[in-house]
C-alpha angles and dihedrals in degrees: 000000000000093000092042091054093045091052090049092050092053090048093049092051094048107093092200093057115110117250090233091057091051092048094048093051092046092050090049090053091048090054091052092048090053093053107027141049115267109231117230091239092057097048100082091046092051093049089050090051090054092047091053092045092050093051094052112096099187097086125037089187091059091052091049090052090049091054094050091045090052091052092053092044093054091048092049094048091048089054091048092047118013089195089063096224093157092048091051090049101044110020096074088066087069097049097091091052092045091048090054091051092054085077096042119141089234114078093209090058092049090051092047092051089049090052091049091054089048091053093046092047091075089066105021102034097149095050095044094047091048091054095047097041105034103029113024106034093050092037130108102249109098096201093047092050091051093048093047095051091049087049091058092050092048095046091049091050097045104027103023091244109186104242104185095103091052096054100080091054092049091048090054088054090060086078096041116138090238116079094211091057091049091051092047092050091049093049093046094051092049091050093047096047099037092099098020121126119261093256090058091050089050089053090051090053090052090050091051090052094043093055094043096241111182113267093237093055094043093048092049092053096045093044092050092049092051094043091050090053092049094049097042098092092050091050093049092050094048091051096045116118099191095095096040122107120251114290120243108267090229092062092112090061093052101036092109091064098033103043094141092059111107118252121250118277112281127217091230111046113237127200116232120250114227120201123204104198142021088246092058091051091048090051091050092053091045090054091054100046099075090058091063097053112124125337126340112272141167088269099054108027094086093051090045090054091049090049092052090050090050090051090054090051091048089053088057091052135062100281098094092054105030095041100023099149095049093042093054095043 
């Protein structure tokens, strides 16, 4: 694998090399990473290959392949060493390229960069949080700011990421000159504080006042947080499946035409997941897709199981009715 990686690196750096040749060699390396141990000596070369591939703008396909290869590489290295020593050592070299891709014109590349930071966070939490909080959220790139704020919401929801230090930067974005950034900041703050304790909500109110956020915007956020809290029990009861009759055993065959129908009672009760925009649902599906590439293996079965559970929770929420077309596509 050492020689294979070295050959790929030389090809990637050669400006005259055809994009197809670069892509073929990278995909071959990805296949080997998926099925074989990655030697210690090959690891720094492979990370450098991915860094070079991610910084090249000529081929979007090459960048996509680099992202998927990175995902498999991190999983493989985690299997080889659960402490992630190699990831801690080599992954930060990719962070500047990943940060740049958070603002990419292509949404799939922004999502892939966000996923890469999520994967790296488990081993490089301080570095990743610094980039997201101190560089991207207050930065100038509108798309990157949007992606970063959604990243915080997702990581808090899925990994219990403490979000207090991110709040002041998001509050500042409520007065950003770009309307999309303002909307993203508003949505992110509502999602983060929806189930937060009262003392945290009081702190948010202080931050809104401190940064001079317009009264209309501040009131809308605080009102939505309080209204969501007040309506939560009613939503949970209406979505509960414990008192429902048994579901027709042929439900799986008709799910495409009856998506809004509640799932059968489960042995372990699951809370519904509610989505608040089409973008959020698209991001959720994008996060799941890489786990279902190829055959089931020791690397992907855990993530597949989590994704199936998440789908069941989505079915119990509002996605099948509020975003029916996207959900069924």
